[in-house]
SENUVO-624222 format. One line per field, with one value per residue (C-alpha): residue number from 1; residue in one letter; x, y negated, z negated. Coordinates in steps of 0.05 Angstrom, whole numbers, plus 5000, padded with zeros to 4 digits. Example, Ala and Ser with C-alpha at 12.3 -4.5 7.8 and 13.67 -1.06 7.14 Angstrom:
BEGIN
i: (1  2)
aa: (A  S)
x: (5246  5273)
y: (5090  5021)
z: (4844  4857)
% end
This chain:
BEGIN
i: (1  2  3  4  5  6  7  8  9  10  11  12  13  14  15  16  17  18  19  20  21  22  23  24  25  26  27  28  29  30  31  32  33  34  35  36  37  38  39  40  41  42  43  44  45  46  47  48  49  50  51  52  53  54  55  56  57  58  59  60  61  62  63  64  65  66  67  68  69  70  71  72  73  74  75  76  77  78  79  80  81  82  83  84  85  86  87  88  89  90  91  92  93  94  95  96  97  98  99  100  101  102  103  104  105  106  107  108  109  110  111  112  113  114  115  116  117  118  119  120  121  122  123  124  125  126  127  128  129  130  131  132  133  134  135  136  137  138  139  140  141  142  143  144  145  146  147  148  149  150  151  152  153  154  155  156  157  158  159  160  161  162  163  164  165  166  167  168  169  170  171  172  173  174  175  176  177  178  179  180  181  182  183  184  185  186  187  188  189  190  191  192  193  194  195  196  197  198  199  200  201  202  203  204  205  206  207  208  209  210  211  212  213  214  215  216  217  218  219  220  221  222  223  224  225  226  227  228  229  230  231  232  233  234  235  236  237  238  239  240  241  242  243  244  245  246  247  248  249  250  251  252  253  254  255  256  257  258  259  260  261  262  263  264  265  266  267  268  269  270  271  272  273  274  275  276  277  278  279  280  281  282  283  284  285  286  287  288  289  290  291  292  293  294  295  296  297  298  299  300  301  302  303  304  305  306  307  308  309  310  311  312  313  314  315  316  317  318  319  320  321  322  323  324  325  326  327  328  329  330  331  332  333  334  335  336  337  338  339  340  341  342  343  344  345  346  347  348  349  350  351  352  353  354  355  356  357  358  359  360  361  362  363  364  365  366  367  368  369  370  371  372  373  374  375  376  377  378  379  380  381  382  383  384  385  386  387  388  389  390  391  392  393  394  395  396  397  398  399  400  401  402  403  404  405  406  407  408  409  410  411  412  413  414  415  416  417  418  419  420  421  422  423  424  425  426  427  428  429  430  431  432  433  434  435  436  437  438  439  440  441  442  443  444  445  446  447  448  449  450  451  452  453  454  455  456  457  458  459  460  461  462  463  464  465  466  467  468  469  470  471  472  473  474  475  476  477  478  479  480  481  482  483  484  485  486  487  488  489  490  491  492  493  494  495  496  497  498  499  500  501  502  503  504  505  506  507  508  509  510  511  512  513  514  515  516  517  518  519  520  521  522  523  524  525  526  527  528  529  530  531  532  533  534  535  536)
aa: (M  A  T  A  H  Y  L  A  Y  S  E  T  R  R  F  S  S  L  V  L  D  Y  L  S  G  Q  E  N  L  A  E  F  Y  Q  F  T  P  D  I  T  G  L  A  E  A  I  E  Q  R  R  N  F  P  V  D  R  E  T  L  H  K  A  L  Q  E  Q  Y  H  H  L  P  K  E  A  A  V  D  A  N  I  Q  R  I  L  D  T  N  T  F  T  V  C  T  A  H  Q  P  N  L  A  T  G  Y  L  Y  F  I  Y  K  I  L  H  A  I  R  L  C  R  D  L  K  V  Q  Y  P  E  S  N  F  V  P  V  Y  Y  M  G  S  E  D  A  D  L  E  E  L  G  T  F  R  F  G  T  K  K  F  V  W  D  A  D  G  Q  T  G  A  V  G  R  M  D  S  S  S  L  A  P  L  L  Q  Q  L  F  S  L  M  G  P  P  G  P  E  W  E  E  L  R  L  M  L  R  Q  A  Y  S  A  N  N  T  I  S  A  A  T  I  S  L  V  H  H  L  F  G  R  Y  G  L  I  I  F  Q  P  D  D  S  R  F  K  K  A  F  I  P  V  M  E  E  D  L  I  G  H  T  A  E  Q  L  V  Q  Q  T  I  R  K  F  E  A  K  H  F  K  A  Q  A  Q  P  R  A  I  N  L  F  Y  L  K  D  N  I  R  D  R  I  E  Q  K  G  D  H  W  Q  V  V  G  T  S  I  S  W  N  Q  T  S  L  L  L  E  L  H  E  Y  P  E  R  F  S  P  N  V  V  L  R  P  L  Y  Q  E  S  I  L  P  N  I  A  F  I  G  G  G  A  E  V  A  Y  W  L  Q  L  K  S  L  F  Q  H  H  Q  V  F  Y  P  T  I  L  L  R  Q  S  V  L  W  V  N  S  N  Q  R  R  L  W  H  K  T  R  L  S  L  Q  G  L  F  A  P  E  D  Q  A  V  R  D  Y  V  Q  K  H  A  Q  K  D  W  Q  T  K  D  E  S  L  I  L  D  Q  L  A  E  R  L  R  L  K  A  L  D  V  D  A  T  L  G  R  S  A  D  A  A  I  T  K  M  K  H  Q  L  E  R  L  E  Q  K  M  L  R  A  E  K  R  Q  L  Q  T  G  L  E  Q  L  Q  R  L  H  K  E  L  F  P  N  A  G  L  Q  E  R  V  E  N  F  M  P  Y  F  L  M  Y  G  R  Q  F  F  E  D  I  L  E  H  L  E  P  L  R  N  E  F  L  V  L  E  E  E  G  N  L)
x: (3247  3186  3127  3121  3055  3057  3002  2999  3014  2951  2920  2965  2935  2996  3039  3026  2979  3049  3087  3026  3017  3087  3087  3029  3058  3007  3014  3014  3080  3111  3152  3189  3233  3270  3264  3210  3215  3215  3265  3251  3272  3328  3356  3355  3389  3439  3444  3450  3491  3552  3543  3553  3626  3652  3721  3727  3806  3796  3732  3771  3833  3783  3748  3814  3832  3765  3772  3843  3837  3768  3771  3781  3716  3731  3668  3676  3751  3728  3676  3722  3764  3703  3696  3754  3718  3663  3623  3612  3548  3524  3459  3454  3418  3431  3426  3453  3495  3444  3470  3461  3433  3370  3312  3296  3278  3360  3372  3322  3349  3411  3385  3342  3406  3440  3380  3369  3441  3436  3379  3409  3464  3420  3392  3448  3507  3561  3553  3571  3528  3550  3510  3524  3508  3526  3534  3504  3560  3551  3476  3476  3410  3435  3367  3351  3420  3429  3368  3348  3306  3321  3257  3211  3270  3293  3371  3393  3468  3478  3543  3573  3561  3589  3556  3568  3565  3546  3592  3651  3635  3684  3640  3681  3626  3576  3611  3559  3500  3532  3532  3462  3447  3490  3454  3391  3414  3409  3411  3480  3499  3525  3487  3496  3570  3570  3527  3559  3627  3606  3579  3647  3689  3652  3635  3697  3755  3738  3747  3683  3612  3627  3685  3642  3581  3621  3656  3581  3548  3611  3606  3533  3538  3615  3603  3548  3596  3564  3608  3600  3619  3635  3627  3660  3722  3767  3774  3694  3681  3737  3704  3636  3657  3622  3565  3570  3592  3538  3490  3524  3530  3473  3418  3404  3387  3325  3297  3295  3264  3215  3189  3178  3141  3095  3083  3073  3016  2984  2977  2957  3017  3058  3133  3180  3239  3246  3300  3339  3366  3438  3434  3498  3522  3593  3625  3691  3709  3644  3602  3556  3505  3479  3501  3464  3475  3459  3470  3540  3572  3554  3546  3546  3486  3491  3568  3618  3643  3629  3657  3652  3642  3721  3738  3679  3706  3774  3751  3710  3766  3823  3777  3719  3711  3685  3615  3567  3506  3442  3377  3375  3447  3466  3436  3473  3535  3524  3505  3569  3619  3580  3564  3499  3438  3387  3374  3332  3294  3238  3169  3194  3261  3227  3183  3236  3288  3227  3231  3309  3300  3316  3369  3404  3388  3414  3482  3487  3486  3459  3390  3380  3316  3284  3262  3221  3248  3212  3173  3175  3132  3159  3107  3139  3114  3073  3040  3031  2991  2945  2938  2907  2858  2839  2825  2839  2855  2924  2887  2850  2919  2938  2871  2871  2861  2796  2771  2809  2764  2701  2711  2726  2659  2618  2655  2651  2585  2528  2469  2459  2492  2483  2429  2447  2374  2340  2380  2356  2287  2287  2316  2249  2210  2246  2230  2158  2156  2193  2145  2081  2108  2125  2049  2021  2061  2120  2157  2165  2218  2278  2234  2225  2302  2322  2279  2298  2375  2353  2334  2390  2435  2395  2399  2481  2487  2441  2482  2548  2515  2501  2572  2597  2552  2584  2653  2640  2620  2681  2726  2787  2782  2791  2840  2883  2869  2889  2956  2975  2958  3006  3065  3062  3050  3087  3053  3001  3059  3100  3142  3213  3200  3206  3242  3313  3348  3383  3320  3318  3396  3387  3331  3349  3418  3435  3381  3340  3374  3372  3295  3290  3340  3304  3227  3252  3220  3265  3214  3152  3128  3091  3097  3128  3099  3143  3104  3145  3141  3118  3056  2992)
y: (7307  7311  7272  7263  7268  7255  7292  7281  7339  7346  7360  7417  7456  7487  7444  7444  7400  7378  7358  7325  7285  7271  7241  7203  7172  7204  7171  7243  7261  7191  7223  7273  7239  7170  7148  7140  7174  7114  7057  7025  7089  7097  7019  7029  7096  7057  7007  7059  7110  7056  7068  7143  7151  7221  7248  7223  7241  7311  7310  7283  7333  7392  7369  7364  7431  7463  7435  7443  7499  7475  7439  7363  7320  7245  7233  7286  7256  7189  7212  7256  7193  7149  7188  7151  7088  7070  7042  7109  7146  7221  7244  7324  7382  7454  7517  7590  7615  7654  7690  7651  7596  7643  7595  7534  7495  7503  7463  7409  7400  7381  7341  7302  7282  7256  7212  7183  7166  7135  7094  7066  7049  7002  6981  6966  6957  6945  7010  7082  7138  7205  7275  7338  7405  7440  7508  7556  7610  7644  7669  7745  7754  7802  7811  7739  7717  7775  7778  7735  7738  7737  7735  7783  7826  7831  7837  7860  7863  7916  7881  7954  7961  7899  7871  7806  7736  7738  7677  7718  7788  7807  7790  7844  7896  7842  7864  7915  7872  7808  7860  7875  7802  7789  7840  7802  7733  7710  7695  7668  7597  7539  7545  7621  7617  7562  7603  7662  7634  7592  7660  7699  7644  7639  7710  7745  7695  7682  7734  7713  7692  7622  7614  7637  7590  7532  7542  7551  7491  7451  7470  7451  7381  7363  7317  7273  7271  7324  7347  7420  7424  7493  7489  7558  7518  7523  7449  7440  7489  7466  7397  7435  7468  7425  7438  7510  7520  7483  7536  7594  7574  7527  7546  7470  7479  7539  7489  7430  7455  7501  7432  7404  7466  7462  7390  7417  7472  7422  7385  7443  7455  7513  7517  7532  7557  7589  7579  7637  7626  7628  7601  7627  7684  7724  7721  7760  7814  7842  7824  7767  7787  7748  7743  7756  7744  7802  7783  7755  7790  7757  7817  7820  7855  7924  7925  7939  7873  7835  7783  7752  7686  7664  7714  7683  7609  7635  7668  7606  7549  7597  7624  7564  7593  7657  7627  7612  7565  7594  7555  7516  7493  7487  7425  7391  7425  7392  7321  7329  7329  7289  7207  7226  7181  7224  7306  7337  7404  7438  7445  7491  7455  7389  7427  7455  7386  7352  7404  7382  7302  7310  7362  7312  7264  7295  7315  7245  7260  7217  7244  7227  7205  7275  7277  7330  7349  7333  7390  7404  7451  7454  7463  7488  7470  7537  7527  7452  7478  7525  7477  7422  7479  7493  7423  7429  7368  7363  7380  7430  7465  7476  7509  7577  7626  7651  7574  7553  7608  7588  7517  7534  7572  7517  7460  7504  7545  7538  7555  7545  7599  7580  7586  7528  7499  7567  7585  7521  7540  7612  7580  7539  7597  7640  7598  7595  7668  7681  7633  7668  7735  7715  7674  7752  7792  7762  7840  7812  7777  7826  7853  7785  7769  7834  7820  7743  7771  7820  7766  7726  7781  7795  7718  7725  7791  7753  7695  7740  7772  7712  7687  7753  7743  7670  7699  7752  7685  7649  7705  7675  7609  7649  7694  7631  7607  7669  7673  7599  7605  7675  7633  7575  7608  7671  7721  7659  7621  7561  7567  7543  7590  7652  7629  7625  7562  7608  7615  7536  7523  7578  7539  7463  7463  7407  7365  7406  7371  7299  7306  7325  7262  7216  7229  7244  7192  7213  7173  7175  7244  7274  7337  7322  7362  7350  7367  7379  7344  7376  7382  7405)
z: (5658  5607  5575  5502  5466  5388  5345  5271  5227  5189  5264  5282  5213  5201  5149  5068  5031  4992  5053  5086  5022  5018  5086  5073  5009  4961  4893  4866  4889  4872  4815  4847  4902  4898  4978  5021  5083  5122  5147  5075  5046  5086  5074  4994  4997  5041  4987  4931  4959  4948  4872  4880  4911  4936  4947  5020  5022  5011  5056  5114  5098  5101  5162  5204  5179  5201  5267  5283  5331  5370  5430  5425  5426  5419  5388  5331  5321  5316  5260  5223  5217  5203  5134  5108  5109  5051  5102  5131  5107  5134  5159  5135  5159  5134  5156  5158  5206  5248  5309  5370  5328  5315  5325  5364  5303  5287  5351  5326  5260  5289  5342  5299  5250  5317  5336  5274  5266  5333  5308  5244  5281  5321  5253  5214  5266  5208  5178  5207  5211  5225  5235  5193  5203  5133  5142  5093  5102  5042  5044  5051  5084  5141  5162  5174  5200  5246  5286  5340  5409  5479  5519  5496  5469  5391  5376  5315  5289  5233  5215  5227  5144  5124  5064  5022  5052  5133  5139  5122  5166  5220  5288  5330  5326  5360  5428  5452  5430  5472  5531  5521  5519  5583  5620  5608  5626  5702  5751  5761  5768  5726  5664  5660  5670  5614  5561  5580  5567  5500  5468  5488  5456  5397  5383  5409  5402  5325  5274  5228  5233  5209  5251  5311  5288  5286  5356  5386  5350  5370  5440  5442  5404  5397  5449  5409  5347  5309  5249  5227  5150  5123  5042  5023  5005  4940  4939  4931  4885  4835  4836  4818  4765  4707  4737  4751  4679  4647  4694  4665  4593  4585  4634  4642  4720  4697  4642  4686  4750  4713  4679  4751  4765  4720  4740  4808  4786  4751  4811  4851  4888  4902  4872  4938  4901  4830  4786  4746  4683  4724  4793  4813  4854  4849  4916  4926  4982  5006  4944  4939  4882  4826  4762  4694  4621  4579  4501  4499  4569  4638  4687  4764  4789  4819  4801  4745  4742  4670  4623  4560  4553  4544  4609  4652  4642  4656  4719  4739  4725  4766  4821  4831  4902  4874  4854  4902  4890  4901  4932  4871  4862  4936  4951  4881  4915  4987  4957  4914  4970  5026  5032  5047  5052  5079  5083  5147  5129  5145  5106  5061  5045  5034  4984  4946  4953  4915  4859  4847  4834  4751  4764  4804  4753  4701  4742  4762  4836  4886  4905  4986  5026  5041  5116  5153  5219  5278  5302  5379  5422  5489  5546  5616  5683  5686  5612  5640  5695  5651  5607  5647  5682  5609  5595  5524  5483  5447  5378  5414  5443  5367  5342  5326  5386  5369  5355  5413  5454  5418  5437  5506  5518  5483  5527  5593  5583  5632  5587  5510  5471  5399  5352  5300  5316  5312  5248  5215  5237  5207  5143  5139  5155  5107  5051  5065  5076  5009  4968  5003  4978  4909  4900  4925  4876  4834  4845  4918  4909  4924  4984  5021  5003  5037  5105  5103  5105  5164  5200  5194  5211  5269  5296  5280  5330  5383  5382  5390  5449  5481  5468  5500  5557  5572  5561  5618  5662  5643  5646  5687  5647  5581  5605  5623  5557  5517  5561  5546  5474  5472  5506  5458  5399  5396  5343  5330  5299  5323  5380  5350  5297  5345  5408  5422  5454  5505  5558  5552  5566  5627  5654  5639  5624  5572  5601  5551  5494  5536  5533  5464  5444  5488  5453  5386  5336  5267  5227  5259  5220  5274  5315  5385  5452  5504  5577  5627  5690  5755  5805  5779)
% end
């Protein structure tokens, strides 16, 4: 069991001005989205989504095929069947197939989608809402996807020299890495057995990373009705041919998104994703490389593959599955397949989705409600005791470590070590001395300024010495604070962007997911801090 606290994202000092302005409904971003990130925006999205039908029959058939070899989950089977109903809508989050799910926020994204669907069903009982994890299986960034941490150990998979889309890679060479992982897991118990079994079934019984990820995520979240969608499918690529053809020949996406970027920059926002003239990769065998146009020919960068316009279009129409959207076109592809009303993403995803509204309008594809996933900080019972000993406020918990140290010393110091008052007096005295020196001789201005600067420097040095002396008096408390900060904010970053779910699963089992689901408030737009209950 856990106690929940909520903190405004602005008070964490870890989110961009663009995201904060978007969440607070600032007028400077109104032109870049269709629906507000709240229940009003979702209600409008549900109503307007009906005007943008998708091929539900093909989607239903593809999902049945993707799930035919997986253990049956009644909630999943029911949701796959509901896809055929025009009164069923999806709530989607997306991520690449990171090994062992990669980071905690992978888990939080999915739980956010599940909880939002629950809440929407209560609000609109006549409709169905299905959580979807859209897997970015065509991503080729092995350095990112092939890395995860367990405790303090970092695991890195080199894929045994494989290249191309990570989702298509053979997972058999993972066996030694899994053995290393298992040797660190313990002690034995029900959660230990379940986690080992999950990982073995995922990465040993399946021949690709995509299949392994589907297996693992299905085992974790199938009971909640989560649908995992693998978009590397020729049927959906075939329907997307008109968009891909326009990108290859007309470069429309680059033109439209660049126009939006210029508007962003005029408002002093930084663009998150830069479009290219061609926003497609060529995807075949062990290749996933960019396509570039050079004169009247198109070439796959780093290979000898090239076409003229006629042969390129022939390739596209005969083998659409060989063309893979990049970050600019992937959202468009996703929303052309799913009956989606909301997309849930992190801060960077929210930022680049806000660049794409005009592109969606141009291709007449539904542009969903864009929601920031709720960030979560888990404070275990030991960390909870440290937190209460330090007497840090919730806002103080998120302060940078050096600031937290100064605040702690200021709060607990027995003596006044700060020199703010003296600094003001010195400023007044320094100005009197400067005027006096100038009155005696106009050439003494520089000498006076140098003397004043030296005095201020000496005062700052004295304050630092007094601060160090107070720190020595408060050494035990400061060590506790620094230990707490390093545990909750590893590498000075957010816990959810460094740690993996496995240590939490071993400690709490599925109750970890239940606690998060219970306290998630998908439309609250605040940081969730969960404090494990226990004795202080």
